[in-house]
N, CA, C and O atoms as a printed pandas DataFrame, in Angstrom:
     atom_number atom_name residue_name chain_id  residue_number  x_coord  y_coord  z_coord
0              1         N          MET        A               1    3.383   -3.610   11.323
1              2        CA          MET        A               1    2.902   -3.791    9.964
2              3         C          MET        A               1    1.658   -4.666   10.008
3              4         O          MET        A               1    1.616   -5.674   10.712
4              5         N          ALA        A               2    0.670   -4.276    9.264
5              6        CA          ALA        A               2   -0.562   -5.064    9.211
6              7         C          ALA        A               2   -0.286   -6.408    8.560
7              8         O          ALA        A               2    0.514   -6.506    7.630
8              9         N          LYS        A               3   -0.940   -7.421    9.046
9             10        CA          LYS        A               3   -0.689   -8.769    8.557
10            11         C          LYS        A               3   -0.893   -8.908    7.053
11            12         O          LYS        A               3   -0.192   -9.687    6.407
12            13         N          TRP        A               4   -1.838   -8.169    6.488
13            14        CA          TRP        A               4   -2.092   -8.310    5.056
14            15         C          TRP        A               4   -0.871   -7.947    4.230
15            16         O          TRP        A               4   -0.730   -8.430    3.106
16            17         N          LEU        A               5    0.020   -7.106    4.755
17            18        CA          LEU        A               5    1.216   -6.706    4.019
18            19         C          LEU        A               5    2.266   -7.806    3.977
19            20         O          LEU        A               5    3.237   -7.703    3.228
20            21         N          GLN        A               6    2.089   -8.848    4.762
21            22        CA          GLN        A               6    3.052   -9.937    4.788
22            23         C          GLN        A               6    2.885  -10.870    3.597
23            24         O          GLN        A               6    3.700  -11.775    3.420
24            25         N          SER        A               7    1.884  -10.684    2.797
25            26        CA          SER        A               7    1.632  -11.536    1.645
26            27         C          SER        A               7    1.793  -10.750    0.357
27            28         O          SER        A               7    1.080   -9.774    0.125
28            29         N          GLY        A               8    2.724  -11.171   -0.475
29            30        CA          GLY        A               8    2.915  -10.522   -1.767
30            31         C          GLY        A               8    1.679  -10.612   -2.635
31            32         O          GLY        A               8    1.355   -9.665   -3.351
32            33         N          ARG        A               9    0.990  -11.727   -2.583
33            34        CA          ARG        A               9   -0.219  -11.877   -3.394
34            35         C          ARG        A               9   -1.292  -10.873   -2.964
35            36         O          ARG        A               9   -1.974  -10.291   -3.807
36            37         N          ARG        A              10   -1.437  -10.676   -1.677
37            38        CA          ARG        A              10   -2.424   -9.700   -1.200
38            39         C          ARG        A              10   -2.057   -8.292   -1.649
39            40         O          ARG        A              10   -2.915   -7.522   -2.082
40            41         N          ARG        A              11   -0.776   -7.965   -1.542
41            42        CA          ARG        A              11   -0.331   -6.657   -2.029
42            43         C          ARG        A              11   -0.617   -6.511   -3.516
43            44         O          ARG        A              11   -1.098   -5.469   -3.962
44            45         N          ASP        A              12   -0.323   -7.552   -4.281
45            46        CA          ASP        A              12   -0.513   -7.493   -5.728
46            47         C          ASP        A              12   -1.992   -7.404   -6.108
47            48         O          ASP        A              12   -2.335   -6.740   -7.086
48            49         N          ILE        A              13   -2.858   -8.054   -5.361
49            50        CA          ILE        A              13   -4.302   -7.908   -5.596
50            51         C          ILE        A              13   -4.688   -6.446   -5.418
51            52         O          ILE        A              13   -5.432   -5.894   -6.229
52            53         N          CYS        A              14   -4.186   -5.821   -4.362
53            54        CA          CYS        A              14   -4.488   -4.418   -4.117
54            55         C          CYS        A              14   -3.940   -3.527   -5.225
55            56         O          CYS        A              14   -4.580   -2.546   -5.603
56            57         N          ILE        A              15   -2.770   -3.855   -5.747
57            58        CA          ILE        A              15   -2.192   -3.074   -6.840
58            59         C          ILE        A              15   -3.068   -3.168   -8.079
59            60         O          ILE        A              15   -3.321   -2.158   -8.736
60            61         N          VAL        A              16   -3.536   -4.373   -8.405
61            62        CA          VAL        A              16   -4.420   -4.540   -9.569
62            63         C          VAL        A              16   -5.689   -3.729   -9.386
63            64         O          VAL        A              16   -6.123   -3.041  -10.311
64            65         N          LEU        A              17   -6.289   -3.799   -8.211
65            66        CA          LEU        A              17   -7.527   -3.057   -7.966
66            67         C          LEU        A              17   -7.296   -1.547   -7.968
67            68         O          LEU        A              17   -8.165   -0.790   -8.403
68            69         N          ALA        A              18   -6.141   -1.106   -7.489
69            70        CA          ALA        A              18   -5.831    0.328   -7.522
70            71         C          ALA        A              18   -5.686    0.809   -8.960
71            72         O          ALA        A              18   -6.116    1.911   -9.300
72            73         N          ALA        A              19   -5.084   -0.015   -9.795
73            74        CA          ALA        A              19   -4.847    0.369  -11.191
74            75         C          ALA        A              19   -6.099    0.283  -12.050
75            76         O          ALA        A              19   -6.328    1.132  -12.911
76            77         N          GLU        A              20   -6.910   -0.747  -11.813
77            78        CA          GLU        A              20   -8.035   -1.037  -12.704
78            79         C          GLU        A              20   -9.394   -0.628  -12.151
79            80         O          GLU        A              20  -10.359   -0.535  -12.909
80            81         N          GLY        A              21   -9.488   -0.384  -10.861
81            82        CA          GLY        A              21  -10.783   -0.096  -10.259
82            83         C          GLY        A              21  -11.532   -1.380   -9.949
83            84         O          GLY        A              21  -10.922   -2.439   -9.804
84            85         N          GLU        A              22  -12.837   -1.290   -9.848
85            86        CA          GLU        A              22  -13.674   -2.441   -9.494
86            87         C          GLU        A              22  -13.617   -3.503  -10.592
87            88         O          GLU        A              22  -13.799   -3.212  -11.774
88            89         N          LEU        A              23  -13.357   -4.753  -10.164
89            90        CA          LEU        A              23  -13.235   -5.860  -11.115
90            91         C          LEU        A              23  -13.844   -7.140  -10.547
91            92         O          LEU        A              23  -13.922   -7.312   -9.331
92            93         N          PRO        A              24  -14.276   -8.040  -11.444
93            94        CA          PRO        A              24  -14.665   -9.377  -10.989
94            95         C          PRO        A              24  -13.419  -10.119  -10.482
95            96         O          PRO        A              24  -12.308   -9.879  -10.954
96            97         N          GLY        A              25  -13.618  -10.999   -9.538
97            98        CA          GLY        A              25  -12.500  -11.757   -8.987
98            99         C          GLY        A              25  -11.707  -12.492  -10.040
99           100         O          GLY        A              25  -10.478  -12.520   -9.973
100          101         N          GLN        A              26  -12.376  -13.091  -11.016
101          102        CA          GLN        A              26  -11.676  -13.846  -12.053
102          103         C          GLN        A              26  -10.758  -12.944  -12.870
103          104         O          GLN        A              26   -9.682  -13.367  -13.292
104          105         N          ARG        A              27  -11.178  -11.720  -13.090
105          106        CA          ARG        A              27  -10.339  -10.781  -13.859
106          107         C          ARG        A              27   -9.081  -10.416  -13.066
107          108         O          ARG        A              27   -7.993  -10.314  -13.632
108          109         N          VAL        A              28   -9.236  -10.222  -11.754
109          110        CA          VAL        A              28   -8.070   -9.936  -10.905
110          111         C          VAL        A              28   -7.112  -11.119  -10.957
111          112         O          VAL        A              28   -5.901  -10.945  -11.100
112          113         N          LYS        A              29   -7.663  -12.317  -10.839
113          114        CA          LYS        A              29   -6.855  -13.543  -10.891
114          115         C          LYS        A              29   -6.122  -13.641  -12.221
115          116         O          LYS        A              29   -4.935  -13.965  -12.250
116          117         N          SER        A              30   -6.801  -13.371  -13.300
117          118        CA          SER        A              30   -6.180  -13.431  -14.631
118          119         C          SER        A              30   -5.060  -12.405  -14.773
119          120         O          SER        A              30   -4.021  -12.694  -15.367
120          121         N          GLU        A              31   -5.273  -11.210  -14.229
121          122        CA          GLU        A              31   -4.232  -10.171  -14.277
122          123         C          GLU        A              31   -2.974  -10.642  -13.541
123          124         O          GLU        A              31   -1.856  -10.462  -14.023
124          125         N          LEU        A              32   -3.173  -11.244  -12.373
125          126        CA          LEU        A              32   -2.017  -11.728  -11.613
126          127         C          LEU        A              32   -1.333  -12.886  -12.317
127          128         O          LEU        A              32   -0.104  -12.955  -12.341
128          129         N          GLU        A              33   -2.103  -13.788  -12.886
129          130        CA          GLU        A              33   -1.508  -14.915  -13.616
130          131         C          GLU        A              33   -0.671  -14.421  -14.787
131          132         O          GLU        A              33    0.389  -14.977  -15.072
132          133         N          SER        A              34   -1.139  -13.386  -15.461
133          134        CA          SER        A              34   -0.358  -12.796  -16.555
134          135         C          SER        A              34    0.932  -12.188  -16.025
135          136         O          SER        A              34    1.998  -12.346  -16.621
136          137         N          ARG        A              35    0.826  -11.504  -14.917
137          138        CA          ARG        A              35    2.007  -10.868  -14.315
138          139         C          ARG        A              35    3.016  -11.898  -13.830
139          140         O          ARG        A              35    4.217  -11.758  -14.063
140          141         N          TYR        A              36    2.524  -12.938  -13.151
141          142        CA          TYR        A              36    3.394  -13.980  -12.599
142          143         C          TYR        A              36    3.829  -14.990  -13.655
143          144         O          TYR        A              36    4.798  -15.721  -13.454
144          145         N          ASP        A              37    3.118  -15.032  -14.773
145          146        CA          ASP        A              37    3.349  -16.010  -15.840
146          147         C          ASP        A              37    3.221  -17.448  -15.306
147          148         O          ASP        A              37    4.014  -18.329  -15.640
148          149         N          GLU        A              38    2.208  -17.647  -14.477
149          150        CA          GLU        A              38    1.903  -18.987  -13.966
150          151         C          GLU        A              38    0.485  -19.042  -13.429
151          152         O          GLU        A              38   -0.104  -18.017  -13.084
152          153         N          HIS        A              39   -0.050  -20.235  -13.364
153          154        CA          HIS        A              39   -1.408  -20.472  -12.864
154          155         C          HIS        A              39   -1.445  -20.285  -11.351
155          156         O          HIS        A              39   -0.525  -20.696  -10.646
156          157         N          ILE        A              40   -2.496  -19.672  -10.866
157          158        CA          ILE        A              40   -2.730  -19.534   -9.424
158          159         C          ILE        A              40   -3.917  -20.421   -9.076
159          160         O          ILE        A              40   -4.971  -20.329   -9.706
160          161         N          GLU        A              41   -3.752  -21.262   -8.094
161          162        CA          GLU        A              41   -4.847  -22.127   -7.669
162          163         C          GLU        A              41   -5.995  -21.264   -7.152
163          164         O          GLU        A              41   -5.778  -20.368   -6.337
164          165         N          PRO        A              42   -7.215  -21.528   -7.621
165          166        CA          PRO        A              42   -8.363  -20.718   -7.196
166          167         C          PRO        A              42   -8.526  -20.634   -5.683
167          168         O          PRO        A              42   -8.826  -19.566   -5.149
168          169         N          LYS        A              43   -8.331  -21.752   -4.993
169          170        CA          LYS        A              43   -8.508  -21.752   -3.536
170          171         C          LYS        A              43   -7.534  -20.786   -2.864
171          172         O          LYS        A              43   -7.912  -20.066   -1.940
172          173         N          ALA        A              44   -6.298  -20.768   -3.319
173          174        CA          ALA        A              44   -5.292  -19.869   -2.745
174          175         C          ALA        A              44   -5.613  -18.417   -3.086
175          176         O          ALA        A              44   -5.508  -17.540   -2.229
176          177         N          PHE        A              45   -6.003  -18.161   -4.331
177          178        CA          PHE        A              45   -6.322  -16.799   -4.740
178          179         C          PHE        A              45   -7.515  -16.255   -3.968
179          180         O          PHE        A              45   -7.445  -15.172   -3.387
180          181         N          TYR        A              46   -8.609  -17.007   -3.962
181          182        CA          TYR        A              46   -9.816  -16.514   -3.296
182          183         C          TYR        A              46   -9.645  -16.443   -1.782
183          184         O          TYR        A              46  -10.324  -15.657   -1.121
184          185         N          GLY        A              47   -8.748  -17.253   -1.230
185          186        CA          GLY        A              47   -8.421  -17.136    0.195
186          187         C          GLY        A              47   -7.753  -15.800    0.487
187          188         O          GLY        A              47   -8.064  -15.144    1.482
188          189         N          SER        A              48   -6.824  -15.398   -0.395
189          190        CA          SER        A              48   -6.166  -14.097   -0.242
190          191         C          SER        A              48   -7.163  -12.956   -0.402
191          192         O          SER        A              48   -7.139  -11.985    0.353
192          193         N          LEU        A              49   -8.033  -13.085   -1.388
193          194        CA          LEU        A              49   -9.042  -12.056   -1.643
194          195         C          LEU        A              49  -10.005  -11.946   -0.457
195          196         O          LEU        A              49  -10.345  -10.840   -0.037
196          197         N          SER        A              50  -10.437  -13.069    0.075
197          198        CA          SER        A              50  -11.335  -13.078    1.244
198          199         C          SER        A              50  -10.678  -12.446    2.466
199          200         O          SER        A              50  -11.331  -11.735    3.230
200          201         N          ALA        A              51   -9.391  -12.706    2.647
201          202        CA          ALA        A              51   -8.676  -12.117    3.776
202          203         C          ALA        A              51   -8.659  -10.592    3.656
203          204         O          ALA        A              51   -8.785   -9.888    4.657
204          205         N          LEU        A              52   -8.502  -10.084    2.432
205          206        CA          LEU        A              52   -8.524   -8.636    2.220
206          207         C          LEU        A              52   -9.905   -8.050    2.489
207          208         O          LEU        A              52  -10.025   -6.946    3.022
208          209         N          VAL        A              53  -10.944   -8.791    2.120
209          210        CA          VAL        A              53  -12.318   -8.352    2.399
210          211         C          VAL        A              53  -12.545   -8.355    3.911
211          212         O          VAL        A              53  -13.097   -7.405    4.467
212          213         N          ASP        A              54  -12.113   -9.430    4.567
213          214        CA          ASP        A              54  -12.309   -9.555    6.020
214          215         C          ASP        A              54  -11.608   -8.454    6.808
215          216         O          ASP        A              54  -12.101   -8.031    7.854
216          217         N          THR        A              55  -10.463   -7.988    6.315
217          218        CA          THR        A              55   -9.728   -6.940    7.034
218          219         C          THR        A              55  -10.176   -5.535    6.646
219          220         O          THR        A              55   -9.720   -4.549    7.226
220          221         N          GLY        A              56  -11.071   -5.447    5.663
221          222        CA          GLY        A              56  -11.606   -4.143    5.278
222          223         C          GLY        A              56  -10.783   -3.378    4.260
223          224         O          GLY        A              56  -11.032   -2.193    4.036
224          225         N          PHE        A              57   -9.807   -4.026    3.636
225          226        CA          PHE        A              57   -8.987   -3.355    2.635
226          227         C          PHE        A              57   -9.587   -3.462    1.235
227          228         O          PHE        A              57   -9.247   -2.684    0.343
228          229         N          VAL        A              58  -10.471   -4.421    1.054
229          230        CA          VAL        A              58  -11.173   -4.616   -0.223
230          231         C          VAL        A              58  -12.649   -4.794    0.097
231          232         O          VAL        A              58  -13.006   -5.442    1.081
232          233         N          GLU        A              59  -13.503   -4.214   -0.742
233          234        CA          GLU        A              59  -14.933   -4.419   -0.570
234          235         C          GLU        A              59  -15.452   -5.311   -1.693
235          236         O          GLU        A              59  -14.928   -5.310   -2.807
236          237         N          GLU        A              60  -16.482   -6.059   -1.371
237          238        CA          GLU        A              60  -17.087   -6.995   -2.315
238          239         C          GLU        A              60  -18.558   -6.638   -2.478
239          240         O          GLU        A              60  -19.255   -6.353   -1.504
240          241         N          ARG        A              61  -19.014   -6.659   -3.718
241          242        CA          ARG        A              61  -20.439   -6.493   -3.964
242          243         C          ARG        A              61  -20.823   -7.421   -5.105
243          244         O          ARG        A              61  -20.001   -7.759   -5.957
244          245         N          THR        A              62  -22.074   -7.822   -5.105
245          246        CA          THR        A              62  -22.569   -8.734   -6.131
246          247         C          THR        A              62  -23.388   -7.959   -7.146
247          248         O          THR        A              62  -24.249   -7.152   -6.794
248          249         N          GLU        A              63  -23.103   -8.221   -8.408
249          250        CA          GLU        A              63  -23.864   -7.642   -9.504
250          251         C          GLU        A              63  -24.243   -8.791  -10.429
251          252         O          GLU        A              63  -23.387   -9.388  -11.081
252          253         N          GLY        A              64  -25.528   -9.089  -10.475
253          254        CA          GLY        A              64  -25.959  -10.242  -11.267
254          255         C          GLY        A              64  -25.422  -11.516  -10.664
255          256         O          GLY        A              64  -25.691  -11.830   -9.505
256          257         N          ILE        A              65  -24.656  -12.253  -11.458
257          258        CA          ILE        A              65  -24.105  -13.516  -10.964
258          259         C          ILE        A              65  -22.629  -13.413  -10.584
259          260         O          ILE        A              65  -22.025  -14.407  -10.181
260          261         N          GLN        A              66  -22.047  -12.228  -10.707
261          262        CA          GLN        A              66  -20.625  -12.130  -10.377
262          263         C          GLN        A              66  -20.362  -11.212   -9.190
263          264         O          GLN        A              66  -21.087  -10.249   -8.939
264          265         N          ASP        A              67  -19.305  -11.548   -8.477
265          266        CA          ASP        A              67  -18.859  -10.724   -7.366
266          267         C          ASP        A              67  -17.810   -9.751   -7.889
267          268         O          ASP        A              67  -16.888  -10.140   -8.606
268          269         N          LEU        A              68  -17.963   -8.485   -7.521
269          270        CA          LEU        A              68  -17.023   -7.448   -7.925
270          271         C          LEU        A              68  -16.256   -6.970   -6.704
271          272         O          LEU        A              68  -16.796   -6.898   -5.600
272          273         N          TYR        A              69  -14.991   -6.645   -6.920
273          274        CA          TYR        A              69  -14.110   -6.251   -5.823
274          275         C          TYR        A              69  -13.494   -4.893   -6.116
275          276         O          TYR        A              69  -13.181   -4.574   -7.262
276          277         N          ALA        A              70  -13.324   -4.099   -5.066
277          278        CA          ALA        A              70  -12.718   -2.779   -5.195
278          279         C          ALA        A              70  -11.900   -2.486   -3.947
279          280         O          ALA        A              70  -12.219   -2.960   -2.856
280          281         N          LEU        A              71  -10.858   -1.714   -4.116
281          282        CA          LEU        A              71  -10.026   -1.290   -3.007
282          283         C          LEU        A              71  -10.798   -0.270   -2.167
283          284         O          LEU        A              71  -11.434    0.630   -2.716
284          285         N          THR        A              72  -10.746   -0.406   -0.859
285          286        CA          THR        A              72  -11.387    0.568    0.032
286          287         C          THR        A              72  -10.407    1.714    0.298
287          288         O          THR        A              72   -9.243    1.665   -0.098
288          289         N          GLU        A              73  -10.902    2.724    0.965
289          290        CA          GLU        A              73  -10.037    3.839    1.357
290          291         C          GLU        A              73   -8.901    3.345    2.249
291          292         O          GLU        A              73   -7.754    3.764    2.095
292          293         N          ALA        A              74   -9.228    2.452    3.181
293          294        CA          ALA        A              74   -8.199    1.898    4.072
294          295         C          ALA        A              74   -7.174    1.091    3.276
295          296         O          ALA        A              74   -5.977    1.161    3.557
296          297         N          GLY        A              75   -7.629    0.340    2.302
297          298        CA          GLY        A              75   -6.732   -0.438    1.462
298          299         C          GLY        A              75   -5.818    0.454    0.644
299          300         O          GLY        A              75   -4.627    0.178    0.505
300          301         N          GLU        A              76   -6.378    1.520    0.108
301          302        CA          GLU        A              76   -5.565    2.459   -0.672
302          303         C          GLU        A              76   -4.521    3.130    0.215
303          304         O          GLU        A              76   -3.373    3.305   -0.194
304          305         N          ARG        A              77   -4.917    3.502    1.420
305          306        CA          ARG        A              77   -3.987    4.135    2.353
306          307         C          ARG        A              77   -2.825    3.190    2.675
307          308         O          ARG        A              77   -1.663    3.597    2.650
308          309         N          ARG        A              78   -3.141    1.937    2.975
309          310        CA          ARG        A              78   -2.084    0.962    3.287
310          311         C          ARG        A              78   -1.188    0.705    2.087
311          312         O          ARG        A              78    0.025    0.558    2.234
312          313         N          LEU        A              79   -1.774    0.652    0.913
313          314        CA          LEU        A              79   -0.995    0.429   -0.301
314          315         C          LEU        A              79   -0.027    1.598   -0.534
315          316         O          LEU        A              79    1.125    1.386   -0.914
316          317         N          ARG        A              80   -0.490    2.811   -0.310
317          318        CA          ARG        A              80    0.381    3.985   -0.456
318          319         C          ARG        A              80    1.511    3.960    0.573
319          320         O          ARG        A              80    2.650    4.290    0.243
320          321         N          GLU        A              81    1.212    3.573    1.816
321          322        CA          GLU        A              81    2.247    3.454    2.841
322          323         C          GLU        A              81    3.298    2.428    2.429
323          324         O          GLU        A              81    4.498    2.646    2.601
324          325         N          GLN        A              82    2.835    1.313    1.888
325          326        CA          GLN        A              82    3.746    0.262    1.427
326          327         C          GLN        A              82    4.620    0.779    0.284
327          328         O          GLN        A              82    5.825    0.532    0.257
328          329         N          PHE        A              83    4.010    1.493   -0.650
329          330        CA          PHE        A              83    4.739    2.045   -1.785
330          331         C          PHE        A              83    5.813    3.030   -1.320
331          332         O          PHE        A              83    6.944    3.001   -1.804
332          333         N          GLU        A              84    5.450    3.895   -0.385
333          334        CA          GLU        A              84    6.419    4.867    0.125
334          335         C          GLU        A              84    7.583    4.164    0.805
335          336         O          GLU        A              84    8.734    4.558    0.618
336          337         N          TRP        A              85    7.307    3.143    1.578
337          338        CA          TRP        A              85    8.369    2.380    2.245
338          339         C          TRP        A              85    9.271    1.711    1.220
339          340         O          TRP        A              85   10.496    1.757    1.338
340          341         N          MET        A              86    8.662    1.086    0.210
341          342        CA          MET        A              86    9.451    0.402   -0.815
342          343         C          MET        A              86   10.263    1.404   -1.642
343          344         O          MET        A              86   11.430    1.155   -1.946
344          345         N          SER        A              87    9.657    2.520   -2.002
345          346        CA          SER        A              87   10.366    3.538   -2.785
346          347         C          SER        A              87   11.574    4.067   -2.024
347          348         O          SER        A              87   12.654    4.234   -2.589
348          349         N          GLY        A              88   11.381    4.325   -0.748
349          350        CA          GLY        A              88   12.478    4.815    0.077
350          351         C          GLY        A              88   13.608    3.808    0.184
351          352         O          GLY        A              88   14.784    4.172    0.156
352          353         N          ALA        A              89   13.246    2.545    0.306
353          354        CA          ALA        A              89   14.269    1.501    0.422
354          355         C          ALA        A              89   15.044    1.349   -0.893
355          356         O          ALA        A              89   16.265    1.193   -0.880
356          357         N          VAL        A              90   14.342    1.394   -2.015
357          358        CA          VAL        A              90   14.979    1.241   -3.320
358          359         C          VAL        A              90   15.883    2.442   -3.616
359          360         O          VAL        A              90   16.970    2.285   -4.172
360          361         N          GLU        A              91   15.433    3.619   -3.245
361          362        CA          GLU        A              91   16.217    4.831   -3.480
362          363         C          GLU        A              91   17.326    5.016   -2.461
363          364         O          GLU        A              91   18.125    5.944   -2.588
364          365         N          GLY        A              92   17.396    4.159   -1.458
365          366        CA          GLY        A              92   18.439    4.240   -0.460
366          367         C          GLY        A              92   18.190    5.240    0.638
367          368         O          GLY        A              92   19.087    5.537    1.427
368          369         N          GLY        A              93   16.965    5.771    0.701
369          370        CA          GLY        A              93   16.666    6.792    1.706
370          371         C          GLY        A              93   15.920    6.261    2.901
371          372         O          GLY        A              93   15.476    7.051    3.735
372          373         N          ASN        A              94   15.757    4.937    3.028
373          374        CA          ASN        A              94   15.013    4.354    4.144
374          375         C          ASN        A              94   15.947    4.145    5.319
375          376         O          ASN        A              94   16.777    3.236    5.306
376          377         N          GLU        A              95   15.815    4.975    6.326
377          378        CA          GLU        A              95   16.712    4.864    7.490
378          379         C          GLU        A              95   15.962    4.462    8.703
379          380         O          GLU        A              95   16.551    4.320    9.774
């Protein structure tokens, strides 16, 4: 399993980007805070986001003064693999 899958926050960042498309980092953070119903420290959040960029699962580009993030093809592929594994386990078909 790729190391990025060991972090729930990293997985959840990828889920937000898969659902919403390209977003500013602050918007991704806000989406997760709403989902978790708690504040996420910026340093921890941006560390997770940077790790995803470094591994090639998320791409970053700058537009004006903000950085925008999007799931890459590799990130989408890994997210789908994770979803299939989780679905199989929940449905009882993971052997």
